[in-house]
C-alpha positions in Angstrom: -21.7 -20.3 1.9 -23.3 -17.5 3.7 -26.7 -15.7 3.4 -26.6 -12.0 3.0 -30.4 -11.6 3.7 -31.4 -14.7 5.8 -34.9 -13.2 6.4 -35.7 -14.0 2.8 -36.1 -17.7 3.8 -39.4 -16.7 5.5 -40.9 -16.7 2.0 -40.8 -20.5 2.1 -43.9 -20.4 4.3 -45.9 -19.8 1.2 -45.7 -23.6 0.7 -48.3 -24.1 3.5 -51.2 -22.4 1.7 -50.2 -24.2 -1.4 -50.6 -27.6 0.3 -53.9 -26.5 1.9 -55.2 -25.4 -1.5 -54.5 -28.9 -2.9 -56.2 -30.6 0.1 -59.4 -28.4 0.1 -60.1 -28.0 -3.5 -62.6 -30.3 -5.2 -61.2 -32.5 -7.9 -64.0 -33.5 -10.2 -62.7 -33.7 -13.7 -65.1 -33.1 -16.5 -66.1 -36.1 -18.6 -68.5 -36.1 -21.6 -71.4 -38.6 -21.2 -74.5 -39.4 -23.4 -77.0 -38.7 -20.6 -77.4 -37.8 -16.9 -80.8 -39.5 -16.5 -79.6 -42.4 -14.4 -77.6 -40.0 -12.1 -80.4 -37.6 -11.1 -81.4 -39.6 -8.0 -77.8 -39.4 -6.6 -77.4 -35.7 -7.2 -77.8 -34.7 -3.6 -75.2 -37.1 -2.3 -72.7 -35.9 -5.0 -73.2 -32.2 -4.1 -72.7 -32.9 -0.4 -69.2 -34.2 -0.9 -66.7 -33.9 2.0 -64.5 -30.8 1.6 -61.3 -32.5 2.9 -59.7 -34.5 0.2 -56.8 -36.9 0.2 -53.6 -35.0 -0.7 -52.9 -35.9 -4.3 -50.1 -33.7 -5.7 -49.5 -33.4 -9.5 -46.7 -32.1 -11.6 -47.8 -28.5 -11.4 -47.7 -28.7 -7.5 -44.1 -29.8 -7.5 -43.2 -27.1 -10.0 -44.9 -24.3 -7.9 -43.4 -25.7 -4.7 -39.9 -25.7 -6.2 -40.4 -22.1 -7.4 -41.4 -21.0 -3.9 -38.4 -22.7 -2.2 -36.0 -21.4 -4.8 -37.5 -17.9 -4.6 -37.0 -17.9 -0.9 -33.4 -18.9 -1.3 -32.9 -16.2 -3.9 -34.3 -13.6 -1.5 -31.8 -14.8 1.1 -29.0 -14.0 -1.4 -26.6 -16.9 -0.9 -22.9 -16.0 -1.5 -19.5 -17.6 -1.5 -16.2 -15.7 -0.7 -13.9 -15.8 -3.7 -10.6 -14.2 -4.8 -11.3 -11.1 -6.9 -9.3 -8.2 -8.5 -11.7 -5.9 -6.7 -11.4 -4.8 -3.1 -13.8 -3.3 -0.6 -12.8 0.0 -2.3 -11.6 -0.3 -5.9 -9.9 2.8 -7.5 -9.9 2.7 -11.3 -7.4 5.0 -13.0 -7.9 5.4 -16.8 -4.9 6.7 -18.8 -6.2 9.6 -21.0 -2.9 10.4 -22.7 -2.7 11.1 -26.5 -1.5 7.6 -27.4 -4.9 6.3 -26.1 -6.4 7.7 -29.3 -4.6 5.1 -31.3 -6.8 3.0 -33.6 -7.2 -0.7 -32.7 -8.9 -1.9 -35.8 -12.1 0.0 -35.0 -12.2 1.1 -31.4 -9.5 3.3 -29.9 -7.4 2.2 -27.0 -9.4 4.6 -24.8 -12.6 2.8 -25.7 -11.0 -0.5 -24.8 -10.0 0.9 -21.5 -13.5 2.1 -20.8 -14.9 -1.3 -21.6 -12.5 -2.9 -19.2 -13.6 -0.4 -16.5 -17.3 -1.3 -17.2 -16.4 -5.0 -16.7 -15.0 -4.2 -13.3 -18.1 -2.2 -12.4 -20.3 -5.2 -13.4 -18.3 -7.4 -11.0 -18.9 -5.1 -8.0 -20.5 -7.1 -5.1 -22.5 -6.0 -2.1 -20.7 -3.6 0.2 -18.0 -2.8 -2.5 -17.4 0.8 -3.7 -15.5 2.3 -6.6 -13.7 5.5 -7.4 -12.8 6.5 -11.0 -9.9 8.8 -11.9 -8.8 10.3 -15.2 -5.0 10.5 -15.7 -3.9 13.3 -18.0 -1.4 16.2 -17.5 -3.2 16.5 -14.1 -5.1 13.7 -12.5 -8.8 14.4 -11.7 -11.3 12.4 -9.6 -14.6 11.8 -11.5 -16.4 9.9 -8.8 -15.3 8.9 -5.3 -16.0 5.9 -3.2 -19.5 5.2 -4.5 -21.6 2.1 -4.4 -23.9 3.5 -7.1 -23.2 1.4 -10.2 -24.8 3.9 -12.5 -22.7 6.7 -11.2 -19.5 4.7 -11.6 -20.5 3.7 -15.2 -21.2 7.3 -16.1 -17.8 8.4 -14.7 -16.0 5.8 -16.8 -18.0 6.9 -19.9 -17.0 10.5 -19.2 -13.3 9.9 -19.5 -12.0 11.7 -22.6 -8.5 11.7 -24.1 -6.1 14.5 -23.7 -3.5 15.5 -26.3 -0.5 15.3 -24.1 1.4 13.0 -21.7 -0.4 11.6 -18.7 1.3 12.0 -15.3 0.7 8.5 -14.0 2.7 9.2 -10.8 0.4 12.1 -10.0 -2.7 9.9 -10.7 -1.4 7.1 -8.4 -0.5 9.6 -5.7 -4.0 11.0 -5.9 -5.6 7.6 -5.9 -3.6 6.6 -2.8 -5.0 9.7 -1.0 -8.5 8.4 -1.6 -7.9 5.2 0.5 -9.6 5.2 3.8 -8.2 3.5 7.0 -9.7 0.1 7.6 -11.1 -0.2 4.1 -9.2 -2.7 2.0 -8.3 -0.8 -1.3 -7.1 -2.0 -4.7 -5.9 0.5 -7.3 -6.3 -0.5 -11.0 -4.4 1.4 -13.6 -5.7 0.9 -17.2 -3.2 2.1 -19.7 -1.8 1.3 -23.1 1.7 0.5 -21.8 3.1 -0.9 -18.6 5.0 1.8 -16.7 8.2 0.9 -14.9 9.4 1.9 -11.5 10.9 5.1 -12.9 7.5 6.4 -14.2 5.7 5.5 -10.9 8.5 5.5 -8.3 6.2 5.2 -5.3 3.9 2.5 -6.7 1.8 1.0 -3.8 1.6 -2.7 -3.2 -2.1 -2.8 -4.2 -1.5 -1.3 -7.7 -2.5 -3.5 -10.6 -1.8 -2.5 -14.2 -3.9 -3.6 -17.1 -2.4 -2.8 -20.6 -5.0 -2.4 -23.4 -4.3 -2.4 -27.1 -1.6 -4.0 -29.2 1.7 -2.9 -30.9 0.7 -0.6 -33.8 2.7 1.1 -36.5 2.7 4.9 -36.5 4.2 7.8 -38.5 4.9 11.1 -36.8 6.5 14.5 -37.4 8.8 14.6 -34.3 10.8 17.8 -35.0 9.8 21.1 -36.6 11.5 24.5 -36.7 11.6 27.6 -38.9 14.7 29.8 -38.7 14.7 33.2 -40.4 17.7 34.4 -42.3 17.1 37.8 -44.0 14.6 37.3 -46.8 14.6 33.5 -46.5 13.6 30.9 -44.0 15.3 27.6 -43.3 12.8 24.8 -42.3 13.9 21.8 -40.3 11.5 18.8 -40.1 12.0 15.2 -38.9 9.7 12.3 -39.7 10.0 9.0 -37.7 8.6 5.5 -38.3 7.7 4.1 -34.9 6.6 0.8 -36.4 8.4 -2.5 -36.8 7.8 -2.7 -40.6 9.2 -0.5 -43.4 6.8 2.2 -44.5 6.6 4.7 -47.4 5.4 8.2 -46.5 4.7 11.6 -48.1 5.7 14.8 -46.3 4.0 18.0 -47.3 5.3 21.4 -46.0 3.2 24.4 -46.4 2.5 27.9 -45.2 -1.2 28.8 -44.9 -2.8 27.6 -48.2 0.6 27.6 -50.0 2.4 24.3 -50.5 6.1 24.9 -50.1 7.4 21.4 -50.8 6.5 17.7 -51.0 8.8 14.8 -50.3 8.4 11.1 -50.8 10.4 8.9 -48.4 10.9 5.3 -47.4 11.6 4.6 -43.7 12.9 1.4 -42.2 11.5 0.2 -38.9 12.3 2.7 -36.1 14.1 5.0 -38.5 13.8 8.7 -39.0 14.4 11.1 -41.9 15.5 14.7 -41.6 14.4 17.4 -44.1 16.1 20.8 -44.5 14.4 23.2 -46.8 15.2 26.8 -47.6 12.3 29.0 -48.9 11.6 32.6 -49.4 10.1 34.5 -46.5 6.4 33.4 -46.6 3.5 35.8 -46.1 2.0 33.6 -43.4 4.5 33.1 -40.5 3.0 29.7 -39.6 4.8 26.7 -41.2 3.2 23.3 -41.1 4.5 19.8 -42.0 2.1 16.9 -42.5 3.1 13.2 -43.0 0.8 10.5 -44.4 1.5 6.8 -45.0 1.4 5.7 -48.7 2.5 2.1 -48.4 3.8 -0.5 -46.0 1.4 -0.2 -43.2 -1.2 1.9 -41.4 -0.8 5.1 -39.4 -2.6 4.2 -36.1 -2.4 7.7 -34.5 -3.2 10.8 -36.5 -2.7 13.3 -33.7 1.0 13.6 -34.4 0.8 13.6 -38.2 1.1 17.4 -38.3 3.6 19.7 -36.6 3.8 23.5 -36.7 6.5 26.2 -36.4 6.3 30.0 -36.3 8.9 32.1 -38.2 10.2 34.4 -35.5 11.1 38.0 -36.0 14.6 38.5 -37.2 16.1 41.4 -35.3 19.4 42.8 -36.5 22.3 41.2 -34.6 26.1 41.5 -35.1 28.4 38.6 -34.3 32.2 38.6 -34.3 34.0 35.3 -35.0 37.5 35.4 -33.6 39.8 32.6 -34.8 41.8 31.2 -37.7 38.6 30.8 -39.7 35.7 28.4 -39.6 33.2 28.4 -42.6 30.8 26.2 -40.7 30.5 28.7 -37.9 30.1 31.7 -40.2 27.4 30.0 -42.4 25.5 28.8 -39.3 25.5 32.3 -37.7 24.5 33.9 -41.0 21.6 31.4 -41.3 20.5 32.3 -37.8 20.1 35.9 -38.9 23.2 37.6 -37.7 25.7 39.9 -39.5 29.0 38.1 -39.2 32.4 39.9 -38.9 35.7 37.9 -38.6 38.9 38.6 -36.7 42.1 36.6 -36.0 41.9 37.5 -32.3 39.3 38.9 -29.9 38.9 42.7 -30.6 39.5 45.0 -27.7 36.6 47.1 -28.5 33.3 45.1 -28.5 30.9 48.0 -28.6 28.0 47.2 -30.9 28.7 43.5 -30.8 25.7 41.3 -29.9 27.6 38.0 -29.9 31.3 37.0 -29.6 32.5 33.6 -30.9 36.0 32.5 -29.8 37.2 29.7 -31.9 40.5 28.1 -30.8 42.1 31.4 -29.6 42.5 33.2 -26.3 39.4 34.6 -24.8 38.7 37.3 -22.2 38.9 36.0 -18.6 35.7 38.0 -17.8 33.2 38.2 -20.7 31.7 41.5 -21.5 29.2 40.3 -24.2 27.3 37.0 -24.8 30.0 34.5 -25.8 30.4 31.1 -27.6 33.8 29.6 -26.8 34.9 26.7 -29.0 37.9 24.9 -27.4 39.6 28.3 -26.5 43.2 28.4 -25.5 42.5 30.2 -22.3 39.6 29.8 -19.9 37.0 32.1 -18.3 36.7 32.6 -14.6 35.2 29.5 -13.0 35.9 27.3 -16.0 38.7 24.7 -16.3 39.4 21.9 -18.8 40.9 18.5 -18.2 43.5 16.5 -20.3 42.4 15.6 -23.9 40.3 12.5 -24.3 40.3 10.6 -27.6 37.1 9.6 -29.4 34.6 11.0 -26.8 31.0 9.9 -26.9 27.8 11.6 -25.7 26.0 9.6 -23.1 23.9 12.4 -21.6 21.9 15.3 -23.0 20.0 18.0 -20.9 16.6 17.5 -22.5 14.9 20.5 -21.0 17.5 23.1 -21.9 16.4 25.5 -24.7 19.8 25.1 -26.4 18.8 21.5 -27.2 15.3 22.2 -28.4 14.8 19.9 -31.5 18.5 18.9 -31.3 19.9 15.4 -31.0 23.6 15.0 -30.3 23.6 11.2 -29.8 25.4 10.7 -33.2 28.2 13.2 -32.4 31.7 12.0 -33.0 35.0 13.9 -32.4 38.7 13.1 -32.6 39.5 14.6 -29.2 37.8 16.7 -26.5 38.8 18.5 -23.4 36.3 17.7 -20.7 35.0 20.9 -19.0 34.8 21.5 -15.3 32.5 24.4 -14.5 30.5 24.0 -11.3 28.5 27.2 -12.0 27.5 26.1 -15.5 25.0 23.5 -16.6 26.3 20.5 -18.6 24.4 20.3 -21.9 26.1 17.3 -23.3 28.5 14.9 -21.4 30.3 11.6 -21.7 31.9 9.2 -19.3 35.0 11.4 -19.0 33.1 14.7 -18.2 31.1 17.5 -19.8 31.6 18.3 -23.5 29.3 21.3 -23.8 28.3 23.6 -20.9 26.2 26.7 -20.7 25.2 29.3 -18.1 26.3 32.8 -16.9 29.8 34.1 -16.1 30.0 37.6 -14.6 26.3 38.1 -15.6 26.9 37.3 -19.3 25.4 34.2 -21.0 28.1 31.8 -22.3 28.3 28.6 -24.2 31.5 26.5 -24.0 32.2 23.7 -26.5 35.1 21.5 -25.4 36.1 20.1 -28.8 37.3 21.3 -32.2 34.3 21.6 -34.5 36.5 21.0 -37.6 37.6 17.7 -36.0 34.1 16.5 -35.4 30.9 15.4 -37.2 28.8 18.1 -35.6 29.0 20.7 -38.5 27.8 18.0 -40.9 24.8 17.0 -38.9 21.4 18.4 -39.4 21.4 19.3 -35.7 24.2 21.8 -36.2 22.2 24.7 -37.7 19.4 24.1 -35.2 21.9 24.2 -32.3 23.4 27.5 -33.6 20.0 29.0 -34.1 19.0 28.1 -30.5 22.4 29.4 -29.3 21.9 32.8 -31.0 18.4 33.1 -29.6 19.3 32.0 -26.1 22.5 34.1 -25.8 21.1 37.3 -27.4 17.7 37.1 -25.8 15.8 36.8 -29.1 12.4 35.3 -29.2 12.5 31.5 -29.3 11.3 29.9 -32.5 11.2 26.4 -31.2 7.7 25.0 -30.9 6.2 24.2 -27.5 5.4 20.6 -26.7 1.8 20.0 -25.6 1.6 19.9 -21.8 4.4 22.4 -21.4 3.7 26.0 -20.1 2.9 28.5 -22.9 5.9 30.8 -23.5 4.2 34.1 -22.8 6.7 37.1 -22.8 4.5 40.0 -21.9 5.4 43.3 -23.3 6.0 46.2 -20.9 2.7 47.7 -19.8 0.5 44.6 -20.5 -2.0 43.9 -17.8 -3.7 40.7 -19.1 -3.6 38.3 -22.0 -6.4 36.7 -24.0 -5.4 33.2 -25.3 -7.1 31.9 -28.4 -6.7 28.1 -28.5 -6.6 26.1 -31.7 -10.2 24.9 -31.2 -11.5 28.5 -31.0 -12.0 28.7 -27.2 -10.6 31.7 -25.4 -9.0 32.0 -22.0 -8.1 35.3 -20.2 -5.6 35.6 -17.4 -3.6 38.3 -15.6 0.0 38.8 -16.7 1.1 38.1 -13.1 -0.5 34.7 -13.2 1.6 31.6 -14.0 1.3 30.7 -17.7 -1.1 27.8 -18.3 0.0 24.5 -19.9 -0.7 24.1 -23.6 -3.4 21.4 -23.7 -4.1 21.4 -27.5 -1.9 20.8 -30.5 -1.9 23.6 -33.1 -1.4 27.3 -33.3 -2.2 29.6 -30.3 -2.7 33.3 -30.4 -1.9 35.6 -27.4 -3.6 39.1 -27.5 -2.3 41.6 -25.0 -4.5 44.0 -23.0 -3.4 47.4 -21.8 -0.7 47.9 -24.4 -0.6 48.4 -28.2 1.4 45.4 -29.2 1.0 42.8 -32.0 -0.4 39.4 -30.9 2.0 36.6 -30.3 1.7 33.3 -32.3 2.8 30.1 -30.5 3.1 26.7 -32.2 2.3 23.7 -30.0 3.2 20.2 -31.2 2.6 16.6 -30.0 5.0 15.0 -27.5 7.2 12.5 -29.3 6.9 10.1 -26.4 3.2 9.6 -27.2 4.0 8.5 -30.8 5.6 5.3 -29.9 2.8 2.7 -29.9 5.0 -0.3 -29.1 4.2 -1.1 -25.5 6.8 -1.7 -22.8 6.5 -4.3 -20.1 6.6 -3.7 -16.3 9.9 -4.2 -14.5 11.0 -4.3 -10.9 8.7 -3.8 -8.0 5.9 -2.7 -10.2 5.9 -6.1 -11.9 5.8 -7.8 -8.5 2.7 -5.7 -7.6 0.7 -7.5 -10.2 0.1 -10.3 -7.6 -2.0 -8.0 -5.5 -5.6 -9.3 -5.1 -8.7 -8.7 -3.0 -11.4 -10.8 -1.4 -15.0 -10.5 -2.6 -18.3 -12.4 -2.6 -19.9 -14.2 -5.5 -23.7 -13.8 -5.1 -26.0 -16.5 -6.6 -29.3 -14.7 -6.1 -29.7 -13.5 -9.8 -29.1 -17.0 -11.1 -31.6 -18.6 -8.7 -34.2 -16.0 -9.6 -33.8 -16.9 -13.3 -34.5 -20.6 -12.4 -37.7 -19.5 -10.5 -38.9 -17.7 -13.6 -38.3 -20.9 -15.8 -40.3 -23.0 -13.3 -43.2 -20.6 -13.3 -43.4 -20.5 -17.1 -43.3 -24.3 -17.2 -46.1 -24.6 -14.7 -48.2 -22.2 -16.7 -47.7 -24.2 -19.8 -48.7 -27.5 -18.1 -51.8 -25.9 -16.4 -53.1 -24.4 -19.7 -52.2 -27.2 -22.1 -54.9 -28.2 -24.6 -57.2 -31.1 -23.7 -55.8 -33.2 -26.5 -52.4 -33.4 -24.8 -51.8 -36.6 -22.8 -52.4 -36.1 -19.1 -50.1 -38.6 -17.4 -49.6 -38.6 -13.7 -53.2 -37.4 -12.9 -56.0 -39.8 -12.2 -59.1 -39.5 -14.4 -61.6 -41.0 -12.0 -65.2 -40.1 -12.4 -67.4 -40.0 -9.3 -70.6 -42.0 -10.0 -73.4 -43.3 -7.8 -72.7 -46.5 -5.8 -75.7 -48.2 -7.5 -77.5 -47.6 -10.7 -80.6 -49.1 -12.2 -80.5 -50.8 -15.5 
């Protein structure tokens, strides 16, 4: 036990005047009598009573004395050292990612996180300070190293949710920079999941993670793309059930105010459904898909219920398919908006050809046009193949490559494959025996090399096939990408020649202006963005931004590795008893007032009712 303000004990000296008051005051209780006639002769002696009285304390004296002594102890602020999750400097990081908007039977996960932060603020003791950080796409300090409880509480209340993924590693790094030498610091991360060592690779020993919320069911539109093909548009949409119970859902696809299609579907736990829809070219280039739960559970997060795609311009492109014939290639290229010509071998004259597809035949050693090579019999410069491998499997996909936008190759199966060795090219899909699909540039031309026979694989039968070919045509020929942008990613701004600046119109109606030379900003809102160019007469660009699929999974993970061991980190603090003692003082004073002002009819035990009378009286 220690006293934080020992001078407060000086207030106990107030007991001295209390005792003097009890000794000096006259105690002559009032008694009703029939007459004072017989007492008149002794009036002078009664009036001249001695001022010093025998000390006779009553109940109210002891109550007041106890209140004085306890009050002095409260002013001295007694405290005991205790273990506490708070340090001398406590840094609170609140996760503000999109998943924190999930409903928890009334409050959101973010509201639960703010409540937890307020509880830590209420536990702050003397000499302890707090910093509050908001973790979103970029971490931000809301208040730093303050002992002001009101300022810390206002900072916690000011945390609002973003619509993207929170960079927790950035937030922890920023929090670590706020620690001051010689000041014991504890970092608290309040999130709706427990990150592992891979998400926060440099987690400090004083990091403590508190997970709020519970496992919730959720429906989301996780893939969306609209590919033009002449006068029609092929729409790809994927709906996923992230819950652990079966759910029934309704998917509505529309363009502007026009409803294009409605689908009813039943999804098993953790299952997804792919929808492919061919429609006439709509008047509005923006295509939307919205999913809603109809039975089987609740949809806890509504931010990911709608996804958008923009029908890209369809420039005239010519593709030559050289090989024995492959209807899957020809149809996919036609659906991607190219005019397809076939040839048994690669033509010598490739003038006017925008894309060359070599399917199981010899190819030029040095490509002169953008090329897709499907298990060619000869290799380009810098590309070699290994011996055939039976039943290859895909264990790696390059997630950030535009060729795999909205494409999942995990279900790919092939009879045989020839692993590709091309140091100058990027592996797009690979297995234990080597790369199966690579992409890059050879002699300045963009190329895509597929190391297995399409007709001996399941790829042409998968919904990913037309999307992959659409991405390949766009990437190889330089056409505008139609794949939506994930929230948190930079906006794809391809400025036309002569543009000096761009005005961005966000989905919420706010505008942002930046110079063309500046780095494109990250898309922080889900919806449709408009980019209007300044300095050039060019039509505005329309950009679709959708939710990140990682935020839709509301089933929490658990910490592993070193981060789990860090949960034992704890600080030392003080438990102050002053407020509790002050409450006891207030109770004693109220009780004393009640006893001092009780009605005369109440019994008065413990106080003598002597009446001072003359020593002698006449009868």
